[in-house]
Structures are given as structure tokens and as C-alpha cells.
PAZAMI-106816 format. One record per atom (N, C-alpha, C, O): residue in one letter; y, z, x. Coordinates in steps of 0.1 Angstrom, whole numbers, padded with zeros to 4 digits, always signed. Layout:
N
aYZX/...
This chain:
309
v+0078+0200-0611/v+0071+0207-0597/v+0059+0197-0595/v+0056+0191-0585/i+0052+0196-0605/i+0041+0185-0604/i+0044+0172-0604/i+0038+0164-0597/a+0055+0167-0612/a+0062+0154-0609/a+0065+0152-0595/a+0063+0141-0590/e+0069+0161-0588/e+0074+0159-0574/e+0064+0159-0563/e+0066+0154-0552/c+0052+0165-0567/c+0038+0167-0561/c+0031+0151-0562/c+0025+0147-0552/i+0033+0145-0571/i+0029+0133-0574/i+0037+0122-0567/i+0032+0113-0560/k+0049+0124-0570/k+0059+0115-0560/k+0057+0113-0547/k+0056+0102-0541/k+0056+0127-0539/k+0059+0128-0525/k+0044+0132-0519/k+0042+0136-0508/k+0036+0129-0530/k+0019+0130-0525/k+0017+0143-0518/k+0013+0144-0507/k+0022+0155-0527/k+0020+0171-0519/k+0007+0172-0526/k+0001+0165-0534/k+0002+0185-0521/k-0012+0190-0527/k-0007+0199-0540/k+0003+0206-0541/y-0017+0197-0550/y-0016+0203-0562/y-0029+0202-0569/y-0036+0192-0566/y-0031+0213-0578/y-0046+0212-0585/y-0043+0208-0600/y-0032+0209-0605/a-0054+0204-0607/a-0054+0204-0622/a-0067+0211-0625/a-0077+0210-0618/l-0068+0219-0636/l-0077+0228-0639/l-0081+0230-0654/l-0072+0233-0661/t-0092+0228-0660/t-0095+0229-0672/t-0111+0237-0674/t-0120+0239-0666/g-0112+0240-0684/g-0126+0247-0687/g-0135+0241-0697/g-0130+0234-0706/i-0147+0244-0697/i-0157+0242-0707/i-0162+0253-0716/i-0168+0263-0710/m-0160+0253-0726/m-0164+0264-0734/m-0179+0262-0741/m-0179+0257-0752/p-0190+0265-0734/p-0202+0257-0741/p-0211+0266-0752/p-0222+0270-0751/t-0201+0268-0763/t-0206+0274-0775/t-0211+0265-0785/t-0214+0269-0796/a-0211+0253-0783/a-0215+0242-0795/a-0222+0231-0787/a-0219+0230-0775/e-0230+0223-0793/e-0239+0214-0786/e-0232+0201-0786/e-0237+0192-0780/r-0220+0200-0791/r-0214+0189-0790/r-0198+0192-0787/r-0193+0203-0785/i-0190+0180-0786/i-0174+0181-0783/i-0168+0175-0795/i-0175+0170-0804/h-0156+0176-0795/h-0146+0167-0805/h-0135+0160-0798/h-0134+0160-0786/f-0127+0155-0806/f-0117+0146-0799/f-0105+0155-0792/f-0098+0151-0784/g-0105+0168-0796/g-0095+0175-0791/g-0099+0177-0777/g-0090+0177-0769/n-0112+0179-0772/n-0117+0180-0761/n-0115+0166-0750/n-0112+0165-0738/k-0117+0155-0759/k-0115+0142-0752/k-0101+0140-0746/k-0098+0135-0734/m-0090+0146-0756/m-0077+0147-0749/m-0072+0154-0736/m-0065+0150-0726/v-0077+0165-0737/v-0077+0173-0724/v-0083+0166-0713/v-0076+0162-0703/i-0097+0163-0713/i-0102+0152-0700/i-0094+0142-0699/i-0091+0141-0687/e-0088+0133-0706/e-0080+0123-0702/e-0068+0127-0695/e-0064+0119-0687/n-0061+0141-0696/n-0053+0145-0690/n-0056+0148-0675/n-0049+0146-0666/m-0068+0154-0674/m-0076+0155-0662/m-0078+0143-0655/m-0076+0142-0643/k-0083+0133-0662/k-0084+0119-0656/k-0070+0114-0649/k-0070+0108-0638/y-0060+0117-0656/y-0046+0112-0653/y-0041+0118-0639/y-0036+0112-0631/f-0044+0131-0639/f-0040+0140-0626/f-0049+0137-0613/f-0046+0138-0601/q-0062+0134-0618/q-0070+0132-0606/q-0067+0119-0601/q-0067+0118-0589/k-0064+0108-0609/k-0061+0097-0605/k-0049+0096-0596/k-0048+0087-0587/h-0038+0104-0598/h-0026+0107-0591/h-0028+0120-0584/h-0020+0130-0585/g-0039+0120-0576/g-0041+0131-0563/g-0042+0146-0564/g-0043+0154-0555/a-0044+0149-0578/a-0045+0166-0579/a-0061+0168-0573/a-0069+0159-0571/q-0063+0179-0571/q-0074+0184-0567/q-0080+0190-0579/q-0074+0199-0585/t-0091+0185-0584/t-0096+0187-0598/t-0107+0198-0601/t-0119+0197-0595/y-0104+0209-0609/y-0116+0218-0610/y-0118+0220-0626/y-0109+0222-0634/v-0133+0219-0628/v-0138+0222-0641/v-0147+0234-0641/v-0158+0234-0636/l-0142+0243-0648/l-0150+0256-0649/l-0159+0257-0662/l-0154+0252-0672/v-0171+0262-0662/v-0179+0267-0673/v-0177+0280-0680/v-0183+0291-0676/a-0170+0281-0688/a-0166+0296-0693/a-0178+0303-0697/a-0178+0307-0709/d-0187+0306-0689/d-0201+0314-0696/d-0196+0329-0696/d-0202+0337-0704/l-0188+0333-0690/l-0185+0347-0690/l-0175+0350-0703/l-0176+0361-0709/e-0167+0342-0706/e-0159+0343-0719/e-0168+0339-0732/e-0167+0345-0743/a-0177+0330-0730/a-0186+0325-0741/a-0194+0338-0746/a-0197+0341-0757/a-0196+0346-0735/a-0205+0357-0738/a-0197+0368-0743/a-0201+0374-0753/a-0184+0370-0737/a-0176+0381-0744/a-0171+0380-0756/a-0170+0389-0764/a-0168+0366-0760/a-0162+0363-0771/a-0168+0356-0784/a-0164+0356-0796/r-0179+0351-0780/r-0187+0341-0789/r-0201+0345-0787/r-0209+0340-0794/g-0205+0355-0779/g-0219+0363-0780/g-0229+0351-0775/g-0240+0351-0781/v-0227+0343-0767/v-0234+0332-0762/v-0241+0336-0746/v-0234+0337-0736/s-0255+0338-0747/s-0259+0344-0734/s-0256+0337-0725/s-0253+0326-0728/l-0256+0339-0712/l-0252+0334-0698/l-0265+0321-0696/l-0263+0311-0690/e-0274+0323-0700/e-0287+0314-0698/e-0285+0303-0709/e-0287+0291-0705/e-0281+0304-0721/e-0279+0294-0731/e-0267+0286-0727/e-0266+0274-0728/a-0255+0294-0722/a-0243+0287-0720/a-0246+0276-0708/a-0240+0265-0708/r-0255+0280-0697/r-0256+0273-0687/r-0268+0262-0689/r-0269+0253-0681/k-0276+0264-0701/k-0283+0252-0706/k-0276+0242-0712/k-0277+0230-0711/r-0266+0248-0719/r-0257+0238-0728/r-0249+0229-0718/r-0250+0216-0719/a-0243+0236-0710/a-0233+0229-0699/a-0241+0218-0690/a-0236+0207-0689/l-0251+0222-0683/l-0259+0211-0677/l-0263+0202-0686/l-0259+0190-0683/s-0270+0203-0698/s-0276+0193-0705/s-0266+0184-0712/s-0270+0172-0716/f-0253+0189-0715/f-0246+0180-0724/f-0230+0182-0717/f-0224+0172-0713/h-0225+0194-0717/h-0211+0193-0716/h-0205+0186-0702/h-0195+0178-0702/i-0211+0191-0692/i-0207+0185-0679/i-0209+0171-0681/i-0199+0164-0680/p-0222+0165-0684/p-0223+0151-0684/p-0212+0146-0692/p-0206+0137-0687/a-0209+0150-0704/a-0201+0143-0712/a-0185+0143-0708/a-0177+0136-0713/y-0183+0153-0698/y-0170+0153-0692/y-0169+0142-0684/y-0158+0136-0682/i-0180+0138-0678/i-0181+0127-0667/i-0182+0113-0675/i-0177+0103-0670/a-0187+0114-0686/a-0190+0101-0692/a-0175+0097-0698/a-0172+0085-0699/l-0168+0108-0701/l-0154+0104-0708/l-0144+0101-0694/l-0132+0100-0696/g-0148+0100-0681/g-0142+0093-0671/g-0138+0101-0660/g-0132+0096-0651/l-0141+0113-0660/l-0140+0125-0650/l-0149+0120-0637/l-0160+0116-0638/d-0142+0121-0627/d-0149+0113-0613/d-0157+0128-0607/d-0151+0137-0601/a-0171+0128-0609/a-0179+0142-0605/a-0178+0143-0590/a-0181+0153-0585/k-0175+0131-0582/k-0176+0134-0567/k-0163+0139-0565/k-0161+0144-0553/k-0150+0140-0573/k-0138+0144-0568/k-0133+0157-0573/k-0122+0161-0570/t-0144+0164-0583/t-0143+0175-0592/t-0150+0186-0585/t-0161+0184-0580/g-0145+0198-0585/g-0149+0210-0582/g-0157+0218-0594/g-0149+0223-0602/f-0168+0219-0597/f-0173+0225-0608/f-0178+0238-0607/f-0183+0240-0596/y-0177+0249-0614/y-0184+0264-0613/y-0186+0270-0624/y-0180+0265-0634/f-0195+0282-0626/f-0198+0289-0633/f-0187+0301-0631/f-0184+0304-0620/q-0182+0307-0644/q-0173+0318-0640/q-0183+0329-0635/q-0180+0334-0624/s-0194+0333-0641/s-0203+0343-0637/s-0207+0342-0625/s-0213+0351-0620/e-0205+0326-0616/e-0211+0329-0601/e-0199+0329-0593/e-0200+0331-0581/n-0189+0327-0598/n-0175+0326-0587/n-0171+0337-0585/n-0165+0343-0595/v-0173+0344-0573/v-0172+0358-0569/v-0154+0357-0568/v-0148+0368-0572/g-0147+0348-0565/g-0134+0348-0561/g-0125+0348-0575/g-0113+0352-0575/v-0131+0344-0587/v-0126+0344-0600/v-0127+0358-0604/v-0117+0363-0609/i-0136+0365-0603/i-0140+0378-0608/i-0132+0388-0601/i-0129+0398-0607/k-0130+0385-0587/k-0119+0393-0580/k-0104+0395-0583/k-0097+0405-0582/i-0100+0381-0588/i-0087+0382-0592/i-0086+0387-0604/i-0075+0393-0606/a-0097+0386-0615/a-0098+0392-0628/a-0095+0407-0627/a-0087+0413-0635/y-0101+0412-0617/y-0103+0427-0615/y-0090+0432-0611/y-0087+0443-0615/e-0082+0424-0601/e-0068+0427-0596/e-0059+0426-0607/e-0050+0434-0607/a-0061+0416-0617/a-0052+0412-0623/a-0052+0426-0635/a-0041+0430-0638/a-0064+0433-0640/a-0065+0443-0646/a-0059+0454-0644/a-0056+0461-0653/r-0055+0456-0632/r-0047+0469-0628/r-0030+0464-0630/r-0022+0473-0627/k-0026+0456-0634/k-0012+0450-0635/k-0008+0450-0651/k+0004+0447-0654/f-0017+0452-0660/f-0015+0453-0675/f-0015+0466-0681/f-0023+0474-0678/t-0007+0468-0690/t-0010+0478-0698/t-0017+0476-0711/t-0019+0464-0714/h-0021+0486-0720/h-0028+0482-0733/h-0017+0476-0741/h-0020+0466-0748/n-0004+0482-0741/n+0006+0475-0751/n+0011+0462-0747/n+0018+0455-0755/e+0007+0457-0735/e+0012+0444-0731/e+0001+0435-0739/e+0004+0425-0745/f-0011+0438-0738/f-0022+0431-0743/f-0020+0430-0759/f-0020+0420-0766/r-0018+0441-0763/r-0015+0442-0778/r-0004+0432-0783/r-0006+0426-0793/s+0009+0431-0774/s+0022+0423-0776/s+0013+0409-0777/s+0014+0403-0787/a+0006+0404-0767/a+0002+0390-0766/a-0007+0388-0775/a-0006+0377-0780/y-0018+0396-0779/y-0027+0390-0785/y-0030+0398-0800/y-0041+0397-0806/g-0020+0406-0804/g-0022+0411-0818/g-0032+0425-0817/g-0027+0436-0815/a-0045+0423-0818/a-0054+0434-0816/a-0062+0432-0803/a-0071+0424-0801/p-0057+0439-0795/p-0064+0437-0782/p-0077+0444-0779/p-0078+0455-0774/d-0087+0437-0784/d-0101+0440-0783/d-0105+0437-0769/d-0100+0430-0761/p-0117+0445-0766/p-0119+0444-0752/p-0126+0429-0748/p-0129+0426-0736/n-0128+0422-0757/n-0133+0410-0756/n-0122+0401-0753/n-0124+0391-0745/k-0112+0402-0759/k-0100+0396-0760/k-0093+0396-0744/k-0087+0387-0738/i-0095+0411-0740/i-0088+0414-0728/i-0096+0408-0717/i-0090+0404-0708/m-0111+0407-0718/m-0118+0403-0704/m-0118+0388-0706/m-0122+0382-0696/s-0114+0382-0716/s-0113+0366-0717/s-0102+0363-0711/s-0101+0353-0704/s-0092+0371-0715/s-0077+0366-0707/s-0076+0370-0694/s-0069+0362-0688/l-0082+0381-0687/l-0083+0384-0674/l-0093+0374-0666/l-0091+0372-0654/t-0104+0368-0672/t-0112+0361-0667/t-0106+0348-0665/t-0108+0341-0655/q-0096+0343-0676/q-0090+0330-0676/q-0081+0330-0665/q-0082+0320-0657/m-0070+0340-0663/m-0061+0345-0650/m-0070+0339-0636/m-0067+0330-0629/g-0080+0347-0636/g-0089+0344-0624/g-0089+0329-0623/g-0084+0323-0614/d-0097+0322-0634/d-0099+0305-0632/d-0086+0300-0629/d-0086+0291-0621/m-0075+0304-0635/m-0063+0295-0632/m-0055+0296-0619/m-0048+0287-0614/l-0058+0309-0612/l-0054+0309-0599/l-0065+0308-0588/l-0061+0308-0576/y-0076+0307-0591/y-0087+0307-0583/y-0085+0292-0571/y-0090+0293-0559/p-0080+0283-0575/p-0079+0272-0568/p-0067+0275-0555/p-0066+0268-0545/q-0060+0286-0557/q-0050+0289-0549/q-0055+0300-0537/q-0048+0303-0527/e-0065+0303-0539/e-0071+0313-0531/e-0071+0309-0515/e-0068+0317-0506/e-0076+0296-0514/e-0080+0289-0502/e-0065+0285-0497/e-0062+0287-0485/e-0056+0280-0506/e-0041+0277-0502/e-0034+0276-0513/e-0038+0270-0523/r-0020+0285-0512/r-0012+0285-0522/r-0005+0268-0524/r-0001+0261-0515/m-0006+0267-0538/m+0001+0255-0541/m+0002+0252-0555/m-0006+0259-0561/p+0011+0243-0561/p+0012+0244-0577/p-0002+0239-0582/p-0011+0233-0576/g+0000+0243-0596/g-0012+0239-0604/g-0008+0233-0618/g+0004+0232-0621/i-0018+0228-0625/i-0011+0225-0636/i-0025+0227-0647/i-0036+0222-0644/i-0023+0234-0659/i-0034+0236-0668/i-0032+0229-0681/i-0024+0233-0689/p-0039+0218-0683/p-0039+0210-0698/p-0045+0220-0705/p-0055+0226-0701/v-0037+0223-0720/v-0043+0229-0728/v-0038+0226-0744/v-0027+0221-0745/g-0043+0229-0753/g-0037+0229-0768/g-0027+0241-0768/g-0028+0251-0760/i-0017+0238-0777/i-0007+0250-0778/i-0013+0262-0783/i-0005+0272-0783/d-0024+0263-0788/d-0029+0275-0794/d-0033+0284-0781/d-0034+0296-0783/q-0035+0279-0769/q-0039+0287-0758/q-0029+0289-0749/q-0031+0292-0737/a-0016+0289-0753/a-0004+0290-0748/a+0000+0305-0742/a+0007+0308-0733/v-0007+0313-0750/v-0007+0330-0745/v-0015+0332-0732/v-0011+0341-0723/h-0024+0324-0730/h-0031+0326-0718/h-0023+0322-0705/h-0023+0329-0695/i-0019+0312-0706/i-0008+0307-0696/i+0003+0314-0696/i+0009+0313-0685/r+0009+0322-0704/r+0020+0331-0702/r+0015+0343-0697/r+0022+0348-0689/m+0004+0350-0701/m+0000+0363-0694/m-0005+0360-0678/m-0005+0369-0670/c-0008+0347-0676/c-0011+0346-0660/c+0003+0343-0653/c+0004+0347-0641/r+0013+0337-0660/r+0025+0336-0654/r+0034+0351-0653/r+0042+0354-0645/d+0030+0358-0664/d+0035+0373-0662/d+0027+0378-0648/d+0033+0383-0638/y+0014+0376-0647/y+0008+0386-0634/y+0013+0377-0622/y+0012+0382-0611/i+0016+0366-0621/i+0020+0359-0609/i+0034+0366-0605/i+0037+0368-0594/r+0043+0369-0617/r+0057+0374-0615/r+0055+0389-0609/r+0063+0393-0600/k+0043+0397-0613/k+0044+0410-0612/k+0038+0410-0597/k+0042+0418-0589/t+0029+0401-0592/t+0025+0402-0578/t+0033+0393-0568/t+0027+0390-0557/k+0045+0388-0571/k+0051+0377-0564/k+0052+0382-0548/k+0048+0375-0538/t+0057+0398-0546/t+0060+0399-0533/t+0044+0402-0525/t+0042+0400-0513/t+0034+0407-0534/t+0021+0410-0525/t+0009+0399-0526/t-0001+0399-0519/k+0012+0390-0535/k-0001+0381-0536/k+0006+0367-0528/k+0002+0362-0519/g+0020+0362-0536/g+0026+0351-0534/g+0020+0338-0541/g+0021+0326-0535/y+0015+0341-0553/y+0010+0328-0560/y+0020+0317-0563/y+0031+0322-0566/v+0020+0307-0562/v+0027+0297-0566/v+0025+0298-0583/v+0014+0300-0588/q+0038+0296-0592/q+0038+0297-0606/q+0031+0284-0610/q+0035+0272-0608/i+0022+0287-0618/i+0015+0273-0628/i+0024+0268-0637/i+0034+0274-0641/s+0019+0255-0640/s+0026+0248-0647/s+0015+0245-0659/s+0003+0246-0657/s+0019+0242-0670/s+0011+0239-0683/s+0016+0226-0688/s+0028+0223-0687/l+0003+0219-0694/l+0007+0207-0705/l+0002+0210-0719/l-0009+0214-0720/y+0011+0210-0728/y+0005+0211-0739/y+0003+0201-0749/y+0013+0195-0753/n-0009+0198-0753/n-0014+0185-0758/n-0010+0187-0774/n-0010+0199-0779/k-0007+0176-0782/k-0002+0175-0794/k-0018+0177-0800/k-0027+0171-0794/f-0022+0184-0812/f-0034+0185-0817/f-0039+0173-0824/f-0031+0166-0829/t-0052+0171-0824/t-0056+0157-0832/t-0057+0164-0846/t-0062+0175-0849/p-0051+0157-0852/p-0051+0161-0868/p-0064+0159-0875/p-0072+0150-0873/s-0064+0170-0885/s-0077+0170-0892/s-0078+0156-0900/s-0068+0149-0902/l-0088+0152-0905/l-0089+0138-0912/l-0087+0144-0927/l-0084+0135-0936/d-0089+0156-0932/d-0083+0160-0944/d-0071+0164-0946/d-0068+0171-0956/g-0060+0160-0935/g-0047+0163-0937/g-0041+0178-0931/g-0028+0179-0931/n-0048+0186-0926/n-0044+0197-0923/n-0041+0196-0908/n-0043+0185-0901/f-0036+0207-0902/f-0027+0206-0890/f-0036+0200-0877/f-0031+0192-0870/k-0049+0205-0875/k-0056+0202-0866/k-0073+0201-0869/k-0078+0208-0878/m-0078+0192-0860/m-0095+0191-0862/m-0098+0204-0860/m-0092+0212-0852/s-0110+0209-0868/s-0118+0220-0866/s-0133+0222-0871/s-0137+0222-0883/k-0140+0225-0860/k-0155+0224-0863/k-0158+0235-0875/k-0170+0236-0880/s-0148+0241-0880/s-0154+0252-0889/s-0152+0243-0904/s-0157+0247-0915/r-0145+0230-0903/r-0145+0221-0915/r-0151+0210-0910/r-0145+0201-0905/p-0165+0209-0911/p-0172+0196-0905/p-0166+0181-0910/p-0165+0172-0903/d-0164+0181-0923/d-0160+0168-0928/d-0146+0165-0923/d-0141+0153-0924/s-0138+0175-0916/s-0126+0171-0911/s-0126+0167-0898/s-0115+0161-0894/c-0136+0168-0890/c-0137+0167-0876/c-0147+0156-0871/c-0158+0158-0876/i-0145+0146-0863/i-0153+0139-0859/i-0158+0144-0843/i-0150+0145-0833/e-0173+0146-0843/e-0178+0151-0833/e-0181+0139-0822/e-0183+0128-0825/i-0181+0143-0808/i-0188+0134-0800/i-0201+0138-0792/i-0200+0147-0784/p-0212+0133-0794/p-0213+0120-0801/p-0217+0123-0819/p-0220+0134-0824/e-0216+0112-0824/e-0218+0115-0839/e-0221+0102-0846/e-0213+0093-0844/s-0233+0101-0853/s-0238+0090-0858/s-0228+0081-0866/s-0218+0086-0872/e-0232+0068-0866/e-0223+0060-0875/e-0223+0063-0888/e-0212+0062-0894/q-0234+0067-0894/q-0234+0068-0909/q-0225+0079-0911/q-0218+0078-0921/s-0225+0092-0903/s-0219+0104-0904/s-0202+0100-0900/s-0194+0106-0908/f-0198+0094-0892/f-0184+0091-0889/f-0177+0083-0901/f-0167+0086-0907/s-0186+0073-0901/s-0182+0064-0913/s-0178+0069-0926/s-0168+0064-0931/k-0186+0080-0932/k-0185+0088-0943/k-0172+0095-0943/k-0163+0095-0952/k-0172+0101-0931/k-0159+0111-0931/k-0146+0100-0928/k-0135+0103-0932/i-0147+0090-0924/i-0134+0083-0921/i-0130+0077-0935/i-0118+0076-0938/a-0140+0074-0943/a-0137+0067-0956/a-0130+0079-0965/a-0120+0079-0972/k-0136+0088-0962/k-0130+0100-0972/k-0117+0107-0968/k-0112+0116-0974/a-0112+0100-0957/a-0100+0106-0949/a-0088+0102-0958/a-0087+0092-0965/v-0076+0114-0956/v-0065+0112-0964/v-0056+0101-0954/v-0054+0101-0942/t-0053+0094-0962/t-0045+0081-0957/t-0029+0082-0963/t-0025+0090-0971/g-0022+0073-0958/g-0008+0073-0964/g-0005+0061-0972/g+0007+0058-0973/g-0014+0054-0979/g-0018+0045-0987/g-0013+0048-1000/g-0014+0060-1003/r-0008+0039-1010/r-0003+0037-1021/r-0016+0041-1032/r-0027+0040-1026/k-0015+0043-1045/k-0024+0046-1055/k-0030+0033-1059/k-0042+0031-1060/t-0022+0023-1060/t-0031+0007-1064/t-0026+0000-1051/t-0018+0003-1043/l-0035-0011-1051/l-0032-0021-1041/l-0020-0029-1046/l-0013-0034-1036/e-0015-0032-1057/e-0002-0037-1058/e+0009-0029-1054/e+0020-0035-1050/e+0008-0014-1056/e+0019-0007-1050/e+0019-0006-1036/e+0030-0005-1031/q+0008-0007-1030/q+0008-0009-1015/q+0013-0022-1010/q+0020-0022-0999/r+0010-0033-1017/r+0015-0045-1013/r+0032-0044-1013/r+0039-0048-1004/r+0036-0038-1024/r+0051-0038-1026/r+0059-0030-1018/r+0070-0034-1013/l+0052-0017-1016/l+0061-0005-1010/l+0055-0001-0995/l+0061+0006-0987/g+0043-0006-0991/g+0037-0004-0979/g+0032+0011-0978/g+0032+0018-0988/a+0028+0015-0966/a+0019+0026-0964/a+0030+0037-0960/a+0040+0034-0954/e+0028+0048-0964/e+0034+0062-0956/e+0026+0065-0945/e+0016+0072-0946/v+0030+0057-0933/v+0021+0057-0922/v+0024+0071-0914/v+0015+0074-0906/d+0034+0080-0917/d+0034+0092-0909/d+0024+0104-0917/d+0021+0114-0911/k+0020+0099-0930/k+0010+0109-0937/k-0002+0105-0934/k-0012+0110-0939/d-0004+0094-0924/d-0019+0087-0926/d-0029+0095-0914/d-0026+0093-0902/m-0037+0101-0917/m-0046+0103-0906/m-0055+0096-0900/m-0059+0101-0890/v-0059+0085-0905/v-0068+0073-0901/v-0058+0066-0889/v-0063+0063-0879/f-0045+0064-0891/f-0037+0058-0883/f-0036+0067-0870/f-0036+0063-0859/e-0034+0079-0873/e-0035+0090-0862/e-0045+0089-0851/e-0042+0088-0839/l-0058+0089-0857/l-0070+0087-0851/l-0070+0076-0841/l-0073+0076-0829/l-0065+0065-0848/l-0062+0051-0840/l-0052+0053-0827/l-0055+0051-0815/k-0040+0059-0833/k-0031+0059-0821/k-0035+0069-0811/k-0035+0064-0800/q-0040+0081-0812/q-0042+0091-0803/q-0057+0089-0796/q-0058+0094-0784/h-0067+0081-0801/h-0077+0080-0795/h-0084+0068-0793/h-0090+0066-0782/l-0083+0059-0801/l-0092+0047-0802/l-0084+0033-0799/l-0092+0023-0798/i-0072+0031-0798/i-0066+0020-0796/i-0057+0024-0783/i-0049+0033-0784/e-0059+0017-0771/e-0053+0019-0759/e-0039+0009-0760/e-0029+0012-0753/d-0040-0003-0768/d-0031-0015-0764/d-0020-0011-0772/d-0023-0010-0784/d-0008-0009-0768/d+0004-0005-0773/d+0009-0017-0785/d+0015-0015-0795/k+0006-0029-0779/k+0011-0041-0788/k+0000-0041-0798/k+0004-0044-0810/e-0012-0040-0797/e-0022-0039-0810/e-0020-0029-0818/e-0021-0031-0830/l-0015-0015-0814/l-0010-0003-0824/l-0001-0009-0831/l-0003-0012-0843/e+0010-0011-0825/e+0023-0017-0831/e+0022-0028-0841/e+0030-0026-0850/k+0014-0038-0841/k+0010-0047-0851/k+0003-0041-0862/k+0006-0045-0873/i-0007-0031-0860/i-0012-0024-0870/i-0002-0014-0879/i-0003-0012-0891/y+0006-0008-0872/y+0016+0000-0878/y+0024-0009-0886/y+0028-0004-0897/h+0030-0023-0883/h+0040-0029-0889/h+0033-0034-0902/h+0039-0034-0913/e+0020-0039-0901/e+0012-0045-0911/e+0007-0036-0922/e+0004-0040-0933/y+0008-0023-0918/y+0004-0011-0926/y+0014-0008-0934/y+0014-0008-0946/k+0025-0005-0927/k+0039+0000-0931/k+0044-0012-0942/k+0048-0009-0954/s+0043-0024-0939/s+0048-0035-0946/s+0039-0038-0959/s+0044-0044-0969/g+0027-0033-0959/g+0020-0034-0970/g+0011-0047-0969/g+0004-0051-0978/k+0011-0053-0958/k+0001-0063-0956/k-0015-0059-0953/k-0024-0066-0956/m-0014-0048-0948/m-0027-0040-0946/m-0030-0031-0958/m-0021-0024-0963/s-0041-0030-0962/s-0046-0018-0970/s-0052-0007-0964/s-0058-0008-0953/s-0053+0005-0972/s-0060+0018-0966/s-0075+0013-0962/s-0081+0017-0952/s-0079+0004-0972/s-0093+0002-0969/s-0095-0006-0959/s-0106-0005-0953/e-0087-0015-0955/e-0087-0019-0941/e-0083-0013-0928/e-0087-0018-0917/i-0076-0004-0930/i-0073+0004-0918/i-0084+0013-0914/i-0088+0015-0903/k-0090+0019-0927/k-0101+0026-0925/k-0113+0019-0918/k-0119+0024-0909/q-0116+0005-0923/q-0129-0002-0916/q-0123-0004-0902/q-0131-0004-0893/k-0109-0007-0899/k-0107-0009-0885/k-0112+0003-0874/k-0116+0002-0862/a-0109+0015-0883/a-0113+0028-0875/a-0125+0029-0873/a-0130+0033-0863/i-0133+0025-0883/i-0148+0026-0883/i-0154+0018-0870/i-0163+0022-0862/e-0147+0005-0871/e-0153-0005-0860/e-0150+0000-0848/e-0158-0001-0839/e-0135+0006-0845/e-0135+0009-0830/e-0140+0024-0826/e-0142+0027-0814/m-0144+0032-0838/m-0152+0045-0834/m-0168+0038-0832/m-0176+0043-0824/k-0171+0027-0839/k-0184+0023-0833/k-0185+0021-0820/k-0194+0026-0813/k-0174+0013-0816/k-0171+0009-0799/k-0175+0019-0790/k-0184+0020-0782/f-0165+0029-0794/f-0161+0041-0786/f-0176+0050-0784/f-0179+0055-0773/m-0184+0052-0796/m-0196+0061-0797/m-0207+0053-0786/m-0212+0059-0777/s-0208+0040-0790/s-0218+0031-0781/s-0215+0034-0768/s-0224+0039-0761/s-0205+0032-0763/s-0200+0030-0750/s-0202+0048-0744/s-0208+0050-0734/f-0198+0056-0751/f-0198+0071-0746/f-0216+0074-0745/f-0221+0080-0735/e-0224+0070-0754/e-0238+0074-0754/e-0243+0066-0740/e-0250+0073-0732/k-0240+0054-0738/k-0247+0047-0726/k-0239+0053-0714/k-0246+0052-0704/k-0227+0059-0713/k-0222+0064-0699/k-0228+0079-0700/k-0230+0085-0689/l-0231+0086-0711/l-0235+0099-0710/l-0249+0099-0704/l-0252+0108-0696/e-0259+0090-0707/e-0274+0088-0702/e-0269+0087-0686/e-0276+0094-0679/k-0260+0080-0681/k-0258+0077-0667/k-0255+0089-0661/k-0260+0093-0650/a-0244+0097-0667/a-0239+0109-0662/a-0249+0121-0660/a-0247+0130-0652/r-0259+0121-0670/r-0270+0130-0668/r-0278+0130-0657/r-0284+0141-0654/k-0277+0119-0650/k-0283+0118-0636/k-0276+0121-0626/k-0282+0120-0615/q-0263+0126-0627/q-0254+0128-0617/q-0254+0144-0614/q-0250+0148-0603/v-0258+0152-0626/v-0255+0165-0626/v-0265+0172-0617/v-0263+0184-0615/n-0274+0166-0613/n-0286+0176-0601/n-0278+0173-0589/n-0280+0180-0579/k-0268+0162-0588/k-0260+0161-0574/k-0251+0169-0574/k-0245+0168-0563/i-0246+0177-0582/i-0234+0184-0580/i-0236+0198-0572/i-0246+0205-0574/k-0228+0200-0564/k-0228+0213-0557/k-0220+0223-0564/k-0208+0220-0563/f-0223+0233-0570/f-0214+0243-0577/f-0206+0251-0570/f-0213+0256-0561/i-0194+0255-0570/i-0188+0264-0562/i-0192+0280-0566/i-0192+0285-0578/k-0195+0286-0557/k-0200+0299-0558/k-0190+0310-0554/k-0193+0322-0554/
């Protein structure tokens, strides 16, 4: 559906949210922003919401603190990573009456057992977060019914599915167009675990982060290199087990030919683990330096944003 909208230049929207619970973001957030940039470039009406109600319900962050964090860092960071502020609709959940209205209407369509089935323990905060997210995902359709796409990590799939259930339940009365989703591959943890997590600081590179800090983390990262240099030269690296190469592949090197060259040199044994780590550190320096310069410029744009109410 979304591909058809892009090809035929039909109306559609892309939406994502900011959870202002931390003072920095990480590379998993960066991937979602890149999705949004792609759809924005290809004609989508783009929306970025600040999930201040959800942060209050699920994480205990006050609305005032959420607003402060969003305005001082999170929104500028999204702009610094390439989102066009002039083509993006920004809003705070707590200020968007349309979102709250949809969430209230959706609350009347689900049973306690349905929430239990979806979330395991249907705590009030999980229920509130789920309903508010439905409001967010469908808000762009209040003015006009159209397809929409929501880029998320696969761990957020349950929210997408609950919203799709609500759309089916109200098909004859509301007529919402079914939403689409894009599930991102997790950015793997530097320690070899499935995904980066702020709960394990050494496994996760944040944005921004000092050169000393990220260099230390990359130096300790799990690689696919062999136990000795002689063995590495003879057998080559097990690249599929290498977290540093994944970091280069997913985030730091855009040129496919350059990435392929690194892959073959590393796999053949021409490149050592220390060399690929040094390459990642150099690329990370470039990225962080560029980000911090863009962040300062982006902060000056925040006062010009007209937030949707």
C-alpha cells in the first residue's frame, strides 16, 4: 500500500514518537529517524510526537520534565539527524485533544482479557500507554482518511497489532484506513547480546558520547576475530559474529563498495580485529563531530516550530 502511494504520489503519512525519559538517544533511535527521513523524502506527511503522557504513565517522568527534555535535546537531535523540521508536524500527547479523544473511544472497544492477552499483565499504565499510542497512530487520519506507516523495533509490534484490531472493530463506524508498519532490525549490543540497551551502558553507544567513552566501548566490543594474529591471517574473521562490523554496516558506512571491501579484507584475514575497531572509532569520531555541530544549529530551530494542539 505504501509503495503504491510512493509510486503514484498518493497521500500517506509516516509517524514516530519521542520517549523523553533519557537525556540522550542511541543508535536504535537513529535507525527510526532514518526511516522517517526516507518517507519524508518520498512524499509522506510526517509526524513526530512527544510521548509525555506515556512517559508519565509508564516511567514516572513528569509532563514538565518531559517537555524540558524534548525541547532542549530530543527534538533538536531528530532534526540534527536529518528530519526536515519545516515538513514535520510535532506535538505533545498531553496537548493534542484529537489523540486523547481517539484513545478514549478505543478504550470502549477492548476488554480486560484482550489487554491481558496482548500484554501479559494488563497494568493500568500499560493499558493507558497502549490506548494513547492508538490515538497517535490514527491522529493523522482525523483530518483525512489515508494510509500510514509506523516504523518501530519488532518489540513494539504489539502496539501496532492492537491498533489494527481497533481499526477492524470500528471499520463500519470510523472507516480508518488500516495502518502499515516497518519493523527495524535491532542494532546489536557491543557485548554480543541481541540488542543495544541502556541498562547495560558498556554495550550501548549513546548519541552524543565522548570520544574517550565510545573508543573504550568499541575497544572492548565482541569481534569475530581469531585468538591470535597468525590464526586471523590464516583463517580470517567470523564476520557474522562481529559486533564492530555490524556497527559499521548499520550506521557508520553508507558506501556499499567501501563496506564490501572491509568485509572481504576482514573475512580473508588481511584485516585484523584491532584494525576494524580502529576503523569504527575513526568513523564514530566523524559521526559524533558532525552530529554535535548539527545539534547546535537545530536547537535554534525549535523556537520556530508550531506545535499541533
